[in-house]
C-alpha positions as CSV (number, residue, x, y, z in Angstrom):
1,M,81.2,12.9,126.3
2,R,83.7,15.4,127.9
3,H,82.4,18.9,128.8
4,Q,84.2,22.0,130.0
5,I,81.0,22.7,132.3
6,V,78.3,19.5,133.3
7,I,75.0,21.0,134.7
8,I,72.6,18.8,136.0
9,G,69.4,20.0,135.6
10,G,67.8,21.6,133.2
11,G,65.0,23.5,135.3
12,S,65.2,27.3,136.6
13,G,68.4,26.6,138.8
14,G,69.8,24.9,135.4
15,I,68.7,27.4,132.9
16,S,69.5,30.1,134.7
17,V,73.3,29.5,135.3
18,A,73.7,28.6,132.0
19,S,72.8,31.7,130.5
20,R,74.7,33.6,133.2
21,L,77.6,31.8,132.6
22,K,77.5,31.8,128.4
23,R,77.4,35.5,128.7
24,Q,80.8,35.8,131.3
25,L,82.3,33.0,129.3
26,R,83.5,33.3,125.6
27,N,83.2,30.3,123.9
28,A,82.3,28.3,127.1
29,D,81.7,24.2,126.6
30,I,78.7,24.0,128.8
31,A,76.1,20.7,128.5
32,I,72.9,20.3,130.2
33,I,71.8,16.7,131.6
34,E,68.0,17.3,131.4
35,P,66.1,14.5,130.1
36,S,62.4,16.2,130.5
37,E,60.8,17.7,127.1
38,K,58.5,20.0,129.2
39,H,59.4,22.9,131.3
40,Y,56.8,24.0,133.7
41,Y,56.8,27.2,136.4
42,Q,55.8,25.4,139.5
43,P,54.1,28.1,141.1
44,Y,51.1,28.4,138.7
45,W,50.0,24.7,140.0
46,T,48.6,26.4,143.7
47,L,46.5,28.6,141.2
48,V,45.1,25.6,138.7
49,G,44.5,23.5,142.1
50,A,42.0,27.0,142.1
51,G,40.9,26.9,139.1
52,I,42.1,30.4,138.5
53,V,44.4,29.8,135.5
54,P,44.6,26.5,133.5
55,K,47.4,23.8,134.2
56,E,48.8,24.4,130.3
57,A,49.8,28.0,131.2
58,S,52.3,26.1,133.2
59,E,54.2,24.5,131.1
60,R,56.6,25.2,127.8
61,S,59.0,23.0,125.9
62,E,62.3,22.4,127.5
63,A,63.9,23.5,124.2
64,S,62.4,26.9,124.3
65,V,63.6,27.9,127.3
66,M,67.1,26.0,126.5
67,P,70.0,28.5,125.8
68,T,71.4,28.7,122.4
69,G,74.9,27.3,122.3
70,I,74.3,24.5,124.9
71,T,74.9,21.0,124.8
72,W,71.5,19.3,125.8
73,I,72.5,15.6,126.9
74,R,68.7,14.3,127.1
75,N,69.2,11.6,129.5
76,R,69.0,10.9,133.3
77,V,71.7,10.8,135.8
78,Q,72.2,7.5,137.4
79,D,75.1,8.5,139.6
80,I,77.8,11.0,140.2
81,D,81.8,10.2,140.7
82,A,83.0,13.7,142.2
83,D,86.6,12.2,142.9
84,H,86.8,11.1,139.2
85,N,85.4,14.3,137.6
86,Q,82.6,12.4,136.2
87,V,78.4,11.8,135.7
88,M,77.7,8.5,134.5
89,L,73.5,8.2,132.8
90,A,70.8,5.7,133.1
91,T,72.3,4.4,129.4
92,G,75.5,3.7,131.1
93,E,77.4,6.1,129.1
94,T,79.7,8.2,131.2
95,V,80.1,12.6,131.3
96,D,83.5,14.0,131.8
97,Y,83.8,17.5,133.4
98,D,86.5,20.2,134.5
99,Y,83.4,22.1,136.7
100,L,80.0,21.0,137.7
101,V,77.3,22.7,138.8
102,V,74.0,20.1,140.4
103,T,70.8,21.6,140.3
104,P,68.3,18.8,139.8
105,G,65.7,20.0,141.9
106,L,64.3,17.2,144.2
107,Q,62.2,14.4,144.2
108,I,58.8,13.8,145.3
109,D,58.7,10.1,147.1
110,W,54.9,9.9,146.5
111,D,55.3,6.0,147.6
112,K,56.3,6.9,151.1
113,V,52.9,7.3,152.2
114,Q,51.5,4.3,152.0
115,G,48.2,4.2,150.1
116,L,48.9,7.1,148.3
117,K,49.9,6.5,144.8
118,E,46.7,4.1,144.9
119,A,44.2,6.5,146.4
120,L,45.6,9.9,144.2
121,G,43.3,11.5,142.0
122,H,39.9,9.7,142.8
123,D,37.9,9.3,145.7
124,G,38.4,12.6,147.0
125,V,42.2,12.4,147.4
126,C,44.1,15.1,145.5
127,S,47.9,17.1,145.3
128,I,48.8,20.3,143.3
129,Y,52.5,19.1,143.5
130,D,52.2,17.7,140.0
131,Y,51.0,18.2,137.0
132,Q,47.9,16.2,136.0
133,Q,47.0,16.2,139.9
134,A,46.8,19.9,140.7
135,E,43.8,20.1,137.6
136,K,42.0,16.9,139.7
137,T,42.5,18.7,142.9
138,W,40.6,21.8,140.8
139,E,38.1,19.3,140.3
140,M,37.4,17.5,143.5
141,V,37.4,21.2,145.4
142,R,34.6,22.1,143.2
143,A,32.9,19.1,143.4
144,F,33.2,18.7,147.3
145,K,30.2,18.5,149.1
146,G,31.0,19.3,152.6
147,G,31.7,17.4,155.0
148,H,35.8,17.5,156.4
149,A,38.4,18.2,154.1
150,I,42.2,17.9,155.4
151,F,45.1,19.5,153.8
152,T,48.9,18.0,155.0
153,A,52.0,18.9,154.8
154,P,54.8,16.5,155.6
155,A,58.0,16.8,158.0
156,T,60.4,17.0,155.4
157,P,61.9,20.3,153.6
158,I,59.8,20.9,150.6
159,K,59.4,23.1,147.9
160,C,57.3,26.1,148.3
161,G,57.0,25.3,151.9
162,G,54.1,28.1,151.7
163,A,51.7,26.0,149.0
164,P,50.1,23.6,151.5
165,Q,48.3,26.8,153.3
166,K,48.1,28.6,150.1
167,I,45.6,26.0,148.4
168,M,44.0,25.6,151.8
169,F,42.9,28.8,152.1
170,L,41.8,29.5,148.1
171,A,39.6,26.0,148.4
172,E,38.3,27.5,151.8
173,E,37.2,30.8,150.0
174,T,35.6,27.9,147.1
175,F,33.6,25.9,149.9
176,V,32.1,29.6,150.8
177,T,31.6,30.3,147.4
178,K,29.6,27.1,146.8
179,G,27.9,27.4,150.0
180,V,29.0,24.3,152.0
181,R,31.3,26.1,154.1
182,E,28.8,26.1,157.0
183,R,28.5,22.2,156.9
184,S,32.1,21.6,156.2
185,Q,35.2,21.8,159.2
186,V,38.6,22.1,157.0
187,S,42.0,21.1,159.3
188,F,45.7,21.4,158.3
189,Y,47.5,18.4,159.4
190,T,51.3,19.2,159.2
191,G,54.5,17.6,160.4
192,G,55.8,20.7,161.2
193,G,55.7,23.0,164.6
194,V,54.4,25.8,163.7
195,I,52.2,27.9,160.9
196,F,55.4,30.0,159.6
197,G,58.9,30.0,160.4
198,V,59.2,33.8,160.2
199,K,57.2,35.8,163.2
200,V,56.0,39.0,161.3
201,Y,54.5,36.5,158.4
202,A,53.3,33.5,161.3
203,D,51.5,36.0,163.2
204,A,49.2,37.9,159.9
205,L,48.7,33.8,158.6
206,Q,47.4,33.2,162.1
207,K,44.8,36.3,161.8
208,V,43.8,34.6,158.3
209,A,43.5,30.8,159.8
210,D,41.3,33.0,162.5
211,R,39.0,34.2,160.3
212,K,38.4,31.1,158.0
213,K,37.7,29.5,161.2
214,L,40.5,26.8,160.1
215,D,41.5,24.0,162.6
216,Y,45.3,23.4,162.9
217,R,46.9,20.2,164.0
218,F,50.7,20.5,164.5
219,K,53.4,17.6,164.2
220,H,51.1,15.3,162.9
221,D,52.9,13.6,159.8
222,L,51.1,11.9,157.1
223,K,51.9,8.1,157.0
224,A,49.3,5.9,155.4
225,I,45.6,6.3,153.8
226,H,43.4,3.9,154.0
227,A,40.9,5.1,150.7
228,E,38.7,2.1,150.9
229,R,37.6,4.0,154.6
230,K,38.2,7.6,153.4
231,E,40.9,7.1,156.2
232,A,44.2,9.0,157.3
233,V,47.1,7.5,159.5
234,F,49.0,10.3,161.2
235,C,52.2,10.0,163.3
236,R,51.4,12.8,166.3
237,T,54.7,13.7,167.8
238,T,54.3,14.3,171.6
239,D,56.3,14.6,174.9
240,A,55.7,11.3,175.4
241,G,56.6,9.9,171.6
242,I,55.0,9.2,168.9
243,E,51.6,8.0,168.6
244,E,49.2,7.3,165.6
245,V,46.0,8.9,164.6
246,T,43.3,7.6,162.3
247,V,41.2,10.9,161.4
248,S,38.1,10.5,158.5
249,Y,38.3,13.0,156.0
250,D,35.7,13.6,152.9
251,L,38.9,15.5,150.8
252,L,42.4,14.9,151.7
253,H,45.0,17.5,149.8
254,V,48.3,15.7,150.0
255,V,51.6,17.3,150.3
256,P,54.1,14.4,150.2
257,P,57.4,13.6,151.7
258,M,60.5,14.9,149.3
259,S,63.8,14.0,149.2
260,A,66.9,14.8,147.6
261,P,67.8,12.7,144.1
262,D,68.8,9.3,145.1
263,F,71.9,9.7,142.7
264,V,72.3,12.7,145.1
265,K,72.2,10.7,148.8
266,R,74.2,7.7,147.4
267,S,76.6,10.2,145.9
268,T,80.1,11.8,147.9
269,V,78.7,15.4,147.0
270,A,75.8,14.7,149.9
271,L,76.0,15.4,153.5
272,Q,76.8,11.8,154.9
273,D,74.9,13.1,158.5
274,G,73.1,15.6,160.7
275,P,69.3,17.0,159.8
276,L,69.7,17.6,156.2
277,K,72.0,14.1,155.8
278,G,71.4,13.3,151.9
279,W,70.8,16.5,150.3
280,M,73.8,18.0,148.6
281,A,76.5,19.7,150.6
282,V,77.6,23.4,149.8
283,D,79.2,26.0,151.5
284,H,76.1,28.2,152.2
285,S,77.7,31.4,151.1
286,T,79.5,30.8,148.1
287,L,77.4,27.4,146.8
288,Q,80.9,25.9,146.3
289,H,81.2,22.3,147.4
290,P,82.9,21.5,150.7
291,T,85.7,19.0,149.4
292,Y,85.1,19.7,145.6
293,A,86.1,22.9,144.8
294,N,85.3,22.9,141.3
295,V,81.6,21.2,142.2
296,F,79.0,24.0,142.6
297,G,74.9,23.7,143.9
298,L,72.1,25.3,144.4
299,G,67.9,24.8,144.2
300,D,66.3,22.6,145.7
301,V,68.9,20.1,146.1
302,I,71.6,22.0,148.5
303,G,71.5,20.8,151.7
304,T,71.1,24.7,153.2
305,P,68.7,26.4,155.9
306,N,66.4,28.0,153.8
307,A,62.9,27.9,151.8
308,K,62.8,25.5,148.7
309,T,61.5,28.2,146.6
310,G,61.9,30.0,142.9
311,A,62.8,33.3,144.4
312,A,65.5,31.7,146.1
313,I,67.1,30.3,143.1
314,R,66.8,33.5,141.5
315,K,69.5,35.0,143.7
316,Q,71.4,31.9,144.0
317,A,71.7,31.3,140.2
318,P,74.1,34.9,140.0
319,T,76.0,33.6,143.1
320,V,77.1,30.6,141.2
321,A,77.8,31.7,138.1
322,D,79.9,34.4,139.5
323,N,81.6,32.1,141.8
324,L,81.8,29.4,139.2
325,V,83.9,31.9,136.8
326,A,86.2,33.1,139.4
327,Q,87.0,29.4,140.1
328,I,88.0,29.0,136.5
329,K,90.3,32.2,136.7
330,G,92.0,31.4,140.2
331,A,90.3,34.1,141.7
332,A,88.9,34.7,145.1
333,L,84.8,34.3,145.5
334,T,83.3,36.9,146.2
335,H,80.2,36.9,145.4
336,T,77.8,35.9,148.8
337,Y,74.4,34.6,149.4
338,N,72.4,35.3,152.3
339,G,69.6,32.9,152.5
340,Y,66.6,34.4,150.4
341,G,63.4,33.1,150.0
342,S,60.2,34.5,149.2
343,C,57.1,33.3,149.4
344,P,54.1,34.6,148.1
345,L,51.4,33.9,150.5
346,V,47.9,33.5,148.8
347,T,44.9,34.0,151.3
348,G,42.1,34.5,148.6
349,R,41.3,35.3,145.2
350,G,42.9,38.9,145.3
351,K,45.0,39.0,148.5
352,L,48.5,37.7,149.1
353,I,50.9,38.4,151.6
354,L,54.9,38.7,150.4
355,A,57.0,36.6,152.8
356,E,60.8,37.2,152.1
357,F,63.0,36.8,155.0
358,N,66.8,35.3,154.8
359,Y,68.7,32.6,156.7
360,K,68.1,33.8,160.2
361,N,64.4,34.2,159.4
362,E,64.8,38.0,159.4
363,A,62.1,39.7,157.3
364,T,63.7,41.1,154.0
365,P,61.1,43.3,152.6
366,S,61.4,44.8,149.1
367,F,58.5,46.9,149.4
368,P,58.7,50.0,150.9
369,F,54.9,49.4,153.1
370,N,53.9,46.0,155.2
371,Q,54.2,43.1,153.4
372,A,52.3,41.1,155.9
373,K,49.3,42.4,155.0
374,E,47.4,41.4,152.5
375,R,46.8,43.2,149.3
376,Y,45.6,42.7,146.1
377,D,48.9,44.6,144.0
378,M,50.9,42.0,145.6
379,Y,48.4,38.8,144.3
380,M,48.7,40.6,140.8
381,L,52.2,40.4,141.2
382,K,51.8,37.1,142.0
383,R,49.2,36.6,139.1
384,H,51.3,38.2,136.5
385,G,54.3,39.7,137.3
386,L,56.2,36.8,138.7
387,P,55.4,34.5,135.9
388,F,56.8,37.3,133.4
389,L,59.7,37.5,135.2
390,Y,60.6,33.8,135.1
391,W,60.1,33.6,131.6
392,N,61.8,36.5,130.1
393,L,64.2,37.5,132.5
394,M,65.1,35.0,135.4
395,L,65.5,31.7,132.6
396,K,67.5,34.7,130.1
397,G,70.2,35.2,133.0
398,L,68.8,38.6,133.3
399,A,66.7,38.7,136.9
């Protein structure tokens, strides 16, 4: 198989870029490699975990979002050989390309937490980072009778960095409604060192945490679960080193470690050293690979110091499409990405802080009001506006 442009990944990044390229390049030969038959609007899974929307609202068929005129290769990528302009598939076949767009998302490393895979989905262990488990999260939150509810976040980069706190805020609200909050402790154990990376939004979230009387434990990275004893083991980083801390739980919501897909890690398109080793190397502005001029990347897989969100992809997609077209035409790459990310921080039903920021962790608000304040209209944007934007405009390359 050979195609002019090969896109690895049929998620939001791959579909958005393909739609734009079809519009900009007449008769372009474009192929998307994507094994999944389903396409998910994953930002909904936080609301699924809170019982606000059914999980089915987040799902559509992959065929329904695939742009017309695109070759869909329904297979998994095994390796990337950028030196020879080839992608190897799981079935042993190869796909040759002139230009490559790498946007497979990231992989969730469930097995990096000892005992997690075995415990997940029962006995109080849940996670919204899976289509089926998001629904089970709501079942467990709704059935919670009181005790210690722990919500975790890993030390690795993750998609939607605000989601671990969002589900905690919504769960705590449910505990209040169900009358079990007074006999419950709600804790957030995170491998990170701050409540949020942008000060204005961090200050706003701190007020929410104080109001809800939440217990925050920083630099605590979940390493193991002893489900039979309902104990979680954390590695706590201190000035003196790392120590193990064992904590009992009655409800444990886990956000597992995440990393670039293995086929990216072991390829030459990955960063070979540094704190983002294993993630895909790209120029932070043009999103072109620094060594392979015919290779571009976007989405969760790239090793850039910005939030891994759908909003980031919405800004990255036009950058990649425009610069790839320029590369094909031998022109200068003039379209730039400034690290924009957005995190709609749901703090309760009908309440949302809309965080927008760039590479420098500077607030970049889109609206002429204080976005660090909880607002109902911003909650409605999250609940109804952004899904409409995603399905009807972003995936079609129109936003």
